N, CA, C, O and the ligand as a Tripos MOL2 file, in Angstrom:
@<TRIPOS>MOLECULE
protein
  257   255    65     0     0
PROTEIN
NO_CHARGES

@<TRIPOS>ATOM
      1 N          57.3960   99.6380  110.6910 N.3       1 MET1
      2 CA         57.1740  101.0780  110.4610 C.3       1 MET1
      3 C          58.5110  101.8050  110.3100 C.2       1 MET1
      4 O          59.4340  101.6110  111.1000 O.2       1 MET1
      5 N          58.5890  102.6320  109.2930 N.am      2 ILE2
      6 CA         59.8410  103.3460  109.0300 C.3       2 ILE2
      7 C          59.9000  104.6320  109.8430 C.2       2 ILE2
      8 O          58.9600  105.4270  109.8470 O.2       2 ILE2
      9 N          60.9970  104.8150  110.5160 N.am      3 ASP3
     10 CA         61.2230  106.0400  111.2730 C.3       3 ASP3
     11 C          61.4230  107.1990  110.3050 C.2       3 ASP3
     12 O          62.3810  107.1980  109.5320 O.2       3 ASP3
     13 N          60.5340  108.1850  110.3370 N.am      4 PRO4
     14 CA         60.6470  109.2910  109.3670 C.3       4 PRO4
     15 C          61.8870  110.1510  109.5620 C.2       4 PRO4
     16 O          62.2440  110.9230  108.6720 O.2       4 PRO4
     17 N          62.5510  110.0340  110.7110 N.am      5 THR5
     18 CA         63.7420  110.8480  110.9480 C.3       5 THR5
     19 C          65.0240  110.1470  110.4980 C.2       5 THR5
     20 O          66.0880  110.7650  110.4980 O.2       5 THR5
     21 N          64.9450  108.8700  110.1160 N.am      6 SER6
     22 CA         66.1560  108.1830  109.6760 C.3       6 SER6
     23 C          66.5870  108.7270  108.3150 C.2       6 SER6
     24 O          65.7520  109.0570  107.4730 O.2       6 SER6
     25 N          67.9000  108.8150  108.1140 N.am      7 ASP7
     26 CA         68.3980  109.4300  106.8840 C.3       7 ASP7
     27 C          68.5060  108.4060  105.7600 C.2       7 ASP7
     28 O          69.5420  107.7680  105.5760 O.2       7 ASP7
     29 N          67.4280  108.2680  105.0250 N.am      8 ILE8
     30 CA         67.3810  107.3190  103.9090 C.3       8 ILE8
     31 C          68.1510  107.8730  102.7070 C.2       8 ILE8
     32 O          68.6870  107.1150  101.8980 O.2       8 ILE8
     33 N          68.1970  109.1850  102.6020 N.am      9 GLY9
     34 CA         68.8070  109.8170  101.4330 C.3       9 GLY9
     35 C          70.3190  109.9870  101.4920 C.2       9 GLY9
     36 O          70.8670  110.8140  100.7640 O.2       9 GLY9
     37 N          70.9970  109.2360  102.3290 N.am     10 GLU10
     38 CA         72.4580  109.3260  102.3930 C.3      10 GLU10
     39 C          73.0790  109.0600  101.0300 C.2      10 GLU10
     40 O          72.7080  108.1070  100.3460 O.2      10 GLU10
     41 N          74.0270  109.9110  100.6390 N.am     11 ASP11
     42 CA         74.6850  109.7600   99.3300 C.3      11 ASP11
     43 C          75.5960  108.5440   99.2960 C.2      11 ASP11
     44 O          75.5300  107.7320   98.3730 O.2      11 ASP11
     45 N          76.4430  108.4260  100.3020 N.am     12 VAL12
     46 CA         77.4720  107.4020  100.2860 C.3      12 VAL12
     47 C          77.3290  106.4980  101.4970 C.2      12 VAL12
     48 O          77.2720  106.9540  102.6390 O.2      12 VAL12
     49 N          77.2730  105.2250  101.2200 N.am     13 ASP13
     50 CA         77.2490  104.2440  102.2880 C.3      13 ASP13
     51 C          78.7020  103.9270  102.6320 C.2      13 ASP13
     52 O          79.4890  103.5910  101.7470 O.2      13 ASP13
     53 N          79.0560  104.0300  103.8950 N.am     14 GLU14
     54 CA         80.4580  103.8080  104.2720 C.3      14 GLU14
     55 C          80.9790  102.4420  103.8580 C.2      14 GLU14
     56 O          82.1630  102.2930  103.5560 O.2      14 GLU14
     57 N          80.1060  101.4480  103.8400 N.am     15 SER15
     58 CA         80.5650  100.1020  103.5020 C.3      15 SER15
     59 C          80.8910   99.9600  102.0220 C.2      15 SER15
     60 O          81.6430   99.0620  101.6440 O.2      15 SER15
     61 N          80.3370  100.8380  101.1690 N.am     16 THR16
     62 CA         80.6380  100.7650   99.7390 C.3      16 THR16
     63 C          81.5390  101.9110   99.2950 C.2      16 THR16
     64 O          81.8630  102.0280   98.1130 O.2      16 THR16
     65 N          81.9400  102.7500  100.2320 N.am     17 ALA17
     66 CA         82.7890  103.8840   99.8710 C.3      17 ALA17
     67 C          84.1450  103.3820   99.3900 C.2      17 ALA17
     68 O          84.6500  102.3810   99.9000 O.2      17 ALA17
     69 N          84.7390  104.0660   98.4150 N.am     18 PRO18
     70 CA         86.0750  103.6700   97.9770 C.3      18 PRO18
     71 C          87.1060  104.0260   99.0320 C.2      18 PRO18
     72 O          86.8580  104.8760   99.8870 O.2      18 PRO18
     73 N          88.2510  103.3850   98.9750 N.am     19 THR19
     74 CA         89.3190  103.7180   99.9120 C.3      19 THR19
     75 C          90.5040  104.2850   99.1390 C.2      19 THR19
     76 O          90.7260  103.9390   97.9790 O.2      19 THR19
     77 N          91.2530  105.1510   99.7920 N.am     20 CYS20
     78 CA         92.4280  105.7570   99.1760 C.3      20 CYS20
     79 C          93.4680  104.6700   98.9230 C.2      20 CYS20
     80 O          93.7940  103.8880   99.8160 O.2      20 CYS20
     81 N          93.9880  104.6300   97.6870 N.am     21 HIS21
     82 CA         94.9430  103.5880   97.3180 C.3      21 HIS21
     83 C          96.2640  103.7450   98.0630 C.2      21 HIS21
     84 O          96.9770  102.7640   98.2750 O.2      21 HIS21
     85 N          96.5940  104.9620   98.4590 N.am     22 THR22
     86 CA         97.8790  105.2070   99.1280 C.3      22 THR22
     87 C          97.7950  104.9870  100.6320 C.2      22 THR22
     88 O          98.6080  104.2570  101.1980 O.2      22 THR22
     89 N          96.8260  105.6070  101.2780 N.am     23 CYS23
     90 CA         96.7970  105.5450  102.7430 C.3      23 CYS23
     91 C          95.6740  104.6550  103.2860 C.2      23 CYS23
     92 O          95.6290  104.3810  104.4850 O.2      23 CYS23
     93 N          94.7760  104.2080  102.4200 N.am     24 GLY24
     94 CA         93.7400  103.2850  102.8500 C.3      24 GLY24
     95 C          92.5740  103.9270  103.5680 C.2      24 GLY24
     96 O          91.7110  103.2340  104.1080 O.2      24 GLY24
     97 N          92.5440  105.2400  103.5760 N.am     25 LYS25
     98 CA         91.4730  105.9530  104.2470 C.3      25 LYS25
     99 C          90.1790  105.8420  103.4470 C.2      25 LYS25
    100 O          90.2020  105.8960  102.2170 O.2      25 LYS25
    101 N          89.0770  105.6900  104.1250 N.am     26 LYS26
    102 CA         87.7710  105.6540  103.4640 C.3      26 LYS26
    103 C          87.4640  107.0310  102.8950 C.2      26 LYS26
    104 O          87.6250  108.0530  103.5640 O.2      26 LYS26
    105 N          87.0180  107.0320  101.6460 N.am     27 ILE27
    106 CA         86.6970  108.3070  101.0170 C.3      27 ILE27
    107 C          85.1900  108.4900  101.0360 C.2      27 ILE27
    108 O          84.4710  107.9690  100.1830 O.2      27 ILE27
    109 N          84.7300  109.2400  102.0260 N.am     28 VAL28
    110 CA         83.3100  109.5190  102.1570 C.3      28 VAL28
    111 C          83.1250  111.0300  102.0640 C.2      28 VAL28
    112 O          83.4180  111.7670  103.0060 O.2      28 VAL28
    113 N          82.6460  111.4640  100.9380 N.am     29 GLN29
    114 CA         82.4150  112.8800  100.6790 C.3      29 GLN29
    115 C          83.6520  113.7210  100.9710 C.2      29 GLN29
    116 O          83.5700  114.7630  101.6210 O.2      29 GLN29
    117 N          84.7930  113.2580  100.4850 N.am     30 GLU30
    118 CA         86.0250  114.0310  100.5890 C.3      30 GLU30
    119 C          86.0200  115.1030   99.5020 C.2      30 GLU30
    120 O          85.8810  114.7790   98.3230 O.2      30 GLU30
    121 N          86.1690  116.3660   99.8750 N.am     31 PRO31
    122 CA         86.1770  117.4090   98.8380 C.3      31 PRO31
    123 C          87.3930  117.3080   97.9250 C.2      31 PRO31
    124 O          87.3220  117.7210   96.7670 O.2      31 PRO31
    125 N          88.5040  116.7690   98.4180 N.am     32 ASP32
    126 CA         89.7210  116.6740   97.6050 C.3      32 ASP32
    127 C          89.9130  115.3100   96.9670 C.2      32 ASP32
    128 O          90.9960  114.9900   96.4770 O.2      32 ASP32
    129 N          88.8800  114.5250   96.9750 N.am     33 HIS33
    130 CA         88.8900  113.1940   96.3810 C.3      33 HIS33
    131 C          89.3860  113.2250   94.9260 C.2      33 HIS33
    132 O          88.9060  114.0200   94.1180 O.2      33 HIS33
    133 N          90.3410  112.3610   94.6080 N.am     34 ARG34
    134 CA         90.8510  112.2730   93.2360 C.3      34 ARG34
    135 C          90.6390  110.8600   92.7030 C.2      34 ARG34
    136 O          90.7840  109.8790   93.4320 O.2      34 ARG34
    137 N          90.3000  110.7750   91.4430 N.am     35 VAL35
    138 CA         90.1840  109.4660   90.8010 C.3      35 VAL35
    139 C          91.0970  109.4540   89.5820 C.2      35 VAL35
    140 O          91.0630  110.3630   88.7520 O.2      35 VAL35
    141 N          91.9050  108.4170   89.4910 N.am     36 VAL36
    142 CA         92.7540  108.2370   88.3170 C.3      36 VAL36
    143 C          92.2100  107.0310   87.5750 C.2      36 VAL36
    144 O          92.0190  105.9660   88.1610 O.2      36 VAL36
    145 N          91.9630  107.2000   86.2870 N.am     37 SER37
    146 CA         91.4590  106.0580   85.5200 C.3      37 SER37
    147 C          92.2230  105.9040   84.2230 C.2      37 SER37
    148 O          92.7380  106.8720   83.6630 O.2      37 SER37
    149 N          92.2840  104.6940   83.7680 N.am     38 TRP38
    150 CA         92.9740  104.3910   82.5230 C.3      38 TRP38
    151 C          92.3800  103.1070   81.9740 C.2      38 TRP38
    152 O          91.5980  102.4300   82.6420 O.2      38 TRP38
    153 N          92.7670  102.7810   80.7340 N.am     39 ILE39
    154 CA         92.2650  101.5600   80.1070 C.3      39 ILE39
    155 C          93.4030  100.5410   80.0490 C.2      39 ILE39
    156 O          94.4850  100.8240   79.5350 O.2      39 ILE39
    157 N          93.1410   99.3770   80.5770 N.am     40 GLU40
    158 CA         94.1470   98.3310   80.5460 C.3      40 GLU40
    159 C          93.4950   97.0560   80.0110 C.2      40 GLU40
    160 O          92.5290   96.5410   80.5750 O.2      40 GLU40
    161 N          94.0510   96.5680   78.9120 N.am     41 GLU41
    162 CA         93.4780   95.3860   78.2480 C.3      41 GLU41
    163 C          91.9690   95.5360   78.0640 C.2      41 GLU41
    164 O          91.1860   94.6480   78.4040 O.2      41 GLU41
    165 N          91.5960   96.6680   77.5260 N.am     42 SER42
    166 CA         90.2030   97.0640   77.2510 C.3      42 SER42
    167 C          89.2690   97.0270   78.4660 C.2      42 SER42
    168 O          88.0460   96.9850   78.3260 O.2      42 SER42
    169 N          89.8710   97.0430   79.6590 N.am     43 GLU43
    170 CA         89.0730   97.1810   80.8760 C.3      43 GLU43
    171 C          89.3890   98.5390   81.5020 C.2      43 GLU43
    172 O          90.5460   98.9520   81.5670 O.2      43 GLU43
    173 N          88.3610   99.2100   81.9500 N.am     44 ALA44
    174 CA         88.5980  100.4840   82.6240 C.3      44 ALA44
    175 C          89.0430  100.2210   84.0570 C.2      44 ALA44
    176 O          88.3640   99.5490   84.8330 O.2      44 ALA44
    177 N          90.2040  100.7730   84.3750 N.am     45 GLU45
    178 CA         90.7180  100.6470   85.7360 C.3      45 GLU45
    179 C          90.6530  102.0110   86.3870 C.2      45 GLU45
    180 O          90.8630  103.0270   85.7250 O.2      45 GLU45
    181 N          90.3660  102.0450   87.6720 N.am     46 HIS46
    182 CA         90.4860  103.3260   88.3500 C.3      46 HIS46
    183 C          90.8560  103.1670   89.8090 C.2      46 HIS46
    184 O          90.5050  102.1900   90.4710 O.2      46 HIS46
    185 N          91.5740  104.1600   90.2780 N.am     47 LEU47
    186 CA         92.0230  104.1750   91.6600 C.3      47 LEU47
    187 C          91.5470  105.4680   92.3030 C.2      47 LEU47
    188 O          91.4480  106.5130   91.6580 O.2      47 LEU47
    189 N          91.2630  105.3640   93.5700 N.am     48 HIS48
    190 CA         90.7840  106.5380   94.2980 C.3      48 HIS48
    191 C          91.8610  107.0160   95.2670 C.2      48 HIS48
    192 O          92.6010  106.2280   95.8560 O.2      48 HIS48
    193 N          91.9180  108.3300   95.4070 N.am     49 PHE49
    194 CA         92.8580  108.9430   96.3460 C.3      49 PHE49
    195 C          92.1250  110.0230   97.1200 C.2      49 PHE49
    196 O          91.2660  110.7150   96.5740 O.2      49 PHE49
    197 N          92.4670  110.1660   98.3940 N.am     50 CYS50
    198 CA         91.7350  111.1430   99.1980 C.3      50 CYS50
    199 C          92.1260  112.5750   98.8490 C.2      50 CYS50
    200 O          91.3280  113.4930   99.0330 O.2      50 CYS50
    201 N          93.3520  112.7770   98.3460 N.am     51 ASP51
    202 CA         93.7450  114.1260   97.9160 C.3      51 ASP51
    203 C          94.9320  114.0550   96.9590 C.2      51 ASP51
    204 O          95.4390  112.9770   96.6500 O.2      51 ASP51
    205 N          95.3610  115.2280   96.4970 N.am     52 ASP52
    206 CA         96.4570  115.2930   95.5260 C.3      52 ASP52
    207 C          97.7520  114.6900   96.0530 C.2      52 ASP52
    208 O          98.5090  114.0680   95.3080 O.2      52 ASP52
    209 N          97.9960  114.8800   97.3400 N.am     53 GLU53
    210 CA         99.2270  114.3730   97.9220 C.3      53 GLU53
    211 C          99.3240  112.8530   97.7830 C.2      53 GLU53
    212 O         100.3680  112.3170   97.4140 O.2      53 GLU53
    213 N          98.2310  112.1770   98.0820 N.am     54 CYS54
    214 CA         98.2150  110.7220   97.9730 C.3      54 CYS54
    215 C          98.3170  110.2930   96.5040 C.2      54 CYS54
    216 O          98.9470  109.2830   96.1910 O.2      54 CYS54
    217 N          97.7050  111.0550   95.6230 N.am     55 ARG55
    218 CA         97.7800  110.7140   94.2060 C.3      55 ARG55
    219 C          99.2210  110.8440   93.7190 C.2      55 ARG55
    220 O          99.7020  110.0050   92.9570 O.2      55 ARG55
    221 N          99.8990  111.8860   94.1570 N.am     56 GLU56
    222 CA        101.2750  112.0930   93.7250 C.3      56 GLU56
    223 C         102.2170  111.0740   94.3560 C.2      56 GLU56
    224 O         103.1860  110.6410   93.7340 O.2      56 GLU56
    225 N         101.9260  110.7030   95.5790 N.am     57 ALA57
    226 CA        102.7440  109.6790   96.2350 C.3      57 ALA57
    227 C         102.6880  108.3880   95.4310 C.2      57 ALA57
    228 O         103.6860  107.6770   95.3110 O.2      57 ALA57
    229 N         101.5280  108.0960   94.8880 N.am     58 TRP58
    230 CA        101.3510  106.8860   94.0840 C.3      58 TRP58
    231 C         102.0440  107.0180   92.7340 C.2      58 TRP58
    232 O         102.7760  106.1170   92.3250 O.2      58 TRP58
    233 N         101.8210  108.1410   92.0300 N.am     59 SER59
    234 CA        102.3860  108.2870   90.6880 C.3      59 SER59
    235 C         103.9080  108.3800   90.7570 C.2      59 SER59
    236 O         104.6040  107.9460   89.8390 O.2      59 SER59
    237 N         104.4270  108.9510   91.8590 N.am     60 GLY60
    238 CA        105.8810  109.0480   92.0240 C.3      60 GLY60
    239 C         106.5400  107.6980   92.2220 C.2      60 GLY60
    240 O         107.7290  107.5300   91.9510 O.2      60 GLY60
    241 N         105.7560  106.7290   92.6990 N.am     61 ARG61
    242 CA        106.3060  105.3870   92.9520 C.3      61 ARG61
    243 C         106.2190  104.4740   91.7420 C.2      61 ARG61
    244 O         106.8090  103.3940   91.7300 O.2      61 ARG61
    245 N         105.4870  104.9040   90.7270 N.am     62 ARG62
    246 CA        105.2750  104.0090   89.5680 C.3      62 ARG62
    247 C         106.5830  103.7100   88.8600 C.2      62 ARG62
    248 O         107.3730  104.6210   88.6130 O.2      62 ARG62
    249 N         106.8210  102.4630   88.5350 N.am     63 PRO63
    250 CA        108.0170  102.1170   87.7660 C.3      63 PRO63
    251 C         107.8910  102.6520   86.3420 C.2      63 PRO63
    252 O         106.8070  102.6800   85.7580 O.2      63 PRO63
    253 N         109.0350  103.0760   85.8040 N.am     64 ARG64
    254 CA        108.9880  103.6090   84.4500 C.3      64 ARG64
    255 C         109.1680  102.5280   83.4090 C.2      64 ARG64
    256 O         109.1540  102.8160   82.2120 O.2      64 ARG64
    257 ZN         95.1050  109.0500  101.0690 Zn       65 ZN65
@<TRIPOS>BOND
     1     1     2 1
     2     2     3 1
     3     3     4 2
     4     3     5 am
     5     5     6 1
     6     6     7 1
     7     7     8 2
     8     7     9 am
     9     9    10 1
    10    10    11 1
    11    11    12 2
    12    11    13 am
    13    13    14 1
    14    14    15 1
    15    15    16 2
    16    15    17 am
    17    17    18 1
    18    18    19 1
    19    19    20 2
    20    19    21 am
    21    21    22 1
    22    22    23 1
    23    23    24 2
    24    23    25 am
    25    25    26 1
    26    26    27 1
    27    27    28 2
    28    27    29 am
    29    29    30 1
    30    30    31 1
    31    31    32 2
    32    31    33 am
    33    33    34 1
    34    34    35 1
    35    35    36 2
    36    35    37 am
    37    37    38 1
    38    38    39 1
    39    39    40 2
    40    39    41 am
    41    41    42 1
    42    42    43 1
    43    43    44 2
    44    43    45 am
    45    45    46 1
    46    46    47 1
    47    47    48 2
    48    47    49 am
    49    49    50 1
    50    50    51 1
    51    51    52 2
    52    51    53 am
    53    53    54 1
    54    54    55 1
    55    55    56 2
    56    55    57 am
    57    57    58 1
    58    58    59 1
    59    59    60 2
    60    59    61 am
    61    61    62 1
    62    62    63 1
    63    63    64 2
    64    63    65 am
    65    65    66 1
    66    66    67 1
    67    67    68 2
    68    67    69 am
    69    69    70 1
    70    70    71 1
    71    71    72 2
    72    71    73 am
    73    73    74 1
    74    74    75 1
    75    75    76 2
    76    75    77 am
    77    77    78 1
    78    78    79 1
    79    79    80 2
    80    79    81 am
    81    81    82 1
    82    82    83 1
    83    83    84 2
    84    83    85 am
    85    85    86 1
    86    86    87 1
    87    87    88 2
    88    87    89 am
    89    89    90 1
    90    90    91 1
    91    91    92 2
    92    91    93 am
    93    93    94 1
    94    94    95 1
    95    95    96 2
    96    95    97 am
    97    97    98 1
    98    98    99 1
    99    99   100 2
   100    99   101 am
   101   101   102 1
   102   102   103 1
   103   103   104 2
   104   103   105 am
   105   105   106 1
   106   106   107 1
   107   107   108 2
   108   107   109 am
   109   109   110 1
   110   110   111 1
   111   111   112 2
   112   111   113 am
   113   113   114 1
   114   114   115 1
   115   115   116 2
   116   115   117 am
   117   117   118 1
   118   118   119 1
   119   119   120 2
   120   119   121 am
   121   121   122 1
   122   122   123 1
   123   123   124 2
   124   123   125 am
   125   125   126 1
   126   126   127 1
   127   127   128 2
   128   127   129 am
   129   129   130 1
   130   130   131 1
   131   131   132 2
   132   131   133 am
   133   133   134 1
   134   134   135 1
   135   135   136 2
   136   135   137 am
   137   137   138 1
   138   138   139 1
   139   139   140 2
   140   139   141 am
   141   141   142 1
   142   142   143 1
   143   143   144 2
   144   143   145 am
   145   145   146 1
   146   146   147 1
   147   147   148 2
   148   147   149 am
   149   149   150 1
   150   150   151 1
   151   151   152 2
   152   151   153 am
   153   153   154 1
   154   154   155 1
   155   155   156 2
   156   155   157 am
   157   157   158 1
   158   158   159 1
   159   159   160 2
   160   159   161 am
   161   161   162 1
   162   162   163 1
   163   163   164 2
   164   163   165 am
   165   165   166 1
   166   166   167 1
   167   167   168 2
   168   167   169 am
   169   169   170 1
   170   170   171 1
   171   171   172 2
   172   171   173 am
   173   173   174 1
   174   174   175 1
   175   175   176 2
   176   175   177 am
   177   177   178 1
   178   178   179 1
   179   179   180 2
   180   179   181 am
   181   181   182 1
   182   182   183 1
   183   183   184 2
   184   183   185 am
   185   185   186 1
   186   186   187 1
   187   187   188 2
   188   187   189 am
   189   189   190 1
   190   190   191 1
   191   191   192 2
   192   191   193 am
   193   193   194 1
   194   194   195 1
   195   195   196 2
   196   195   197 am
   197   197   198 1
   198   198   199 1
   199   199   200 2
   200   199   201 am
   201   201   202 1
   202   202   203 1
   203   203   204 2
   204   203   205 am
   205   205   206 1
   206   206   207 1
   207   207   208 2
   208   207   209 am
   209   209   210 1
   210   210   211 1
   211   211   212 2
   212   211   213 am
   213   213   214 1
   214   214   215 1
   215   215   216 2
   216   215   217 am
   217   217   218 1
   218   218   219 1
   219   219   220 2
   220   219   221 am
   221   221   222 1
   222   222   223 1
   223   223   224 2
   224   223   225 am
   225   225   226 1
   226   226   227 1
   227   227   228 2
   228   227   229 am
   229   229   230 1
   230   230   231 1
   231   231   232 2
   232   231   233 am
   233   233   234 1
   234   234   235 1
   235   235   236 2
   236   235   237 am
   237   237   238 1
   238   238   239 1
   239   239   240 2
   240   239   241 am
   241   241   242 1
   242   242   243 1
   243   243   244 2
   244   243   245 am
   245   245   246 1
   246   246   247 1
   247   247   248 2
   248   247   249 am
   249   249   250 1
   250   250   251 1
   251   251   252 2
   252   251   253 am
   253   253   254 1
   254   254   255 1
   255   255   256 2
@<TRIPOS>SUBSTRUCTURE
     1 MET1         2 RESIDUE 1 A MET
     2 ILE2         6 RESIDUE 1 A ILE
     3 ASP3        10 RESIDUE 1 A ASP
     4 PRO4        14 RESIDUE 1 A PRO
     5 THR5        18 RESIDUE 1 A THR
     6 SER6        22 RESIDUE 1 A SER
     7 ASP7        26 RESIDUE 1 A ASP
     8 ILE8        30 RESIDUE 1 A ILE
     9 GLY9        34 RESIDUE 1 A GLY
    10 GLU10       38 RESIDUE 1 A GLU
    11 ASP11       42 RESIDUE 1 A ASP
    12 VAL12       46 RESIDUE 1 A VAL
    13 ASP13       50 RESIDUE 1 A ASP
    14 GLU14       54 RESIDUE 1 A GLU
    15 SER15       58 RESIDUE 1 A SER
    16 THR16       62 RESIDUE 1 A THR
    17 ALA17       66 RESIDUE 1 A ALA
    18 PRO18       70 RESIDUE 1 A PRO
    19 THR19       74 RESIDUE 1 A THR
    20 CYS20       78 RESIDUE 1 A CYS
    21 HIS21       82 RESIDUE 1 A HIS
    22 THR22       86 RESIDUE 1 A THR
    23 CYS23       90 RESIDUE 1 A CYS
    24 GLY24       94 RESIDUE 1 A GLY
    25 LYS25       98 RESIDUE 1 A LYS
    26 LYS26      102 RESIDUE 1 A LYS
    27 ILE27      106 RESIDUE 1 A ILE
    28 VAL28      110 RESIDUE 1 A VAL
    29 GLN29      114 RESIDUE 1 A GLN
    30 GLU30      118 RESIDUE 1 A GLU
    31 PRO31      122 RESIDUE 1 A PRO
    32 ASP32      126 RESIDUE 1 A ASP
    33 HIS33      130 RESIDUE 1 A HIS
    34 ARG34      134 RESIDUE 1 A ARG
    35 VAL35      138 RESIDUE 1 A VAL
    36 VAL36      142 RESIDUE 1 A VAL
    37 SER37      146 RESIDUE 1 A SER
    38 TRP38      150 RESIDUE 1 A TRP
    39 ILE39      154 RESIDUE 1 A ILE
    40 GLU40      158 RESIDUE 1 A GLU
    41 GLU41      162 RESIDUE 1 A GLU
    42 SER42      166 RESIDUE 1 A SER
    43 GLU43      170 RESIDUE 1 A GLU
    44 ALA44      174 RESIDUE 1 A ALA
    45 GLU45      178 RESIDUE 1 A GLU
    46 HIS46      182 RESIDUE 1 A HIS
    47 LEU47      186 RESIDUE 1 A LEU
    48 HIS48      190 RESIDUE 1 A HIS
    49 PHE49      194 RESIDUE 1 A PHE
    50 CYS50      198 RESIDUE 1 A CYS
    51 ASP51      202 RESIDUE 1 A ASP
    52 ASP52      206 RESIDUE 1 A ASP
    53 GLU53      210 RESIDUE 1 A GLU
    54 CYS54      214 RESIDUE 1 A CYS
    55 ARG55      218 RESIDUE 1 A ARG
    56 GLU56      222 RESIDUE 1 A GLU
    57 ALA57      226 RESIDUE 1 A ALA
    58 TRP58      230 RESIDUE 1 A TRP
    59 SER59      234 RESIDUE 1 A SER
    60 GLY60      238 RESIDUE 1 A GLY
    61 ARG61      242 RESIDUE 1 A ARG
    62 ARG62      246 RESIDUE 1 A ARG
    63 PRO63      250 RESIDUE 1 A PRO
    64 ARG64      254 RESIDUE 1 A ARG
    65 ZN65       257 GROUP 0 **** ****
């Protein structure tokens, strides 16, 4: 029997939530969540960041 009070409608499951590429924090309904995506060898790549600061920390480290 299913408990009617259990939250079946959860948006994000913590076990499948993305993690911030810079600090490794789980991104679960982060309002400042950033995603950077690009195409590499015809595959779509994307990285998740919990906020702008982490995104900039990553882009600032990229080799030119
Ligand atoms: Zn972060």
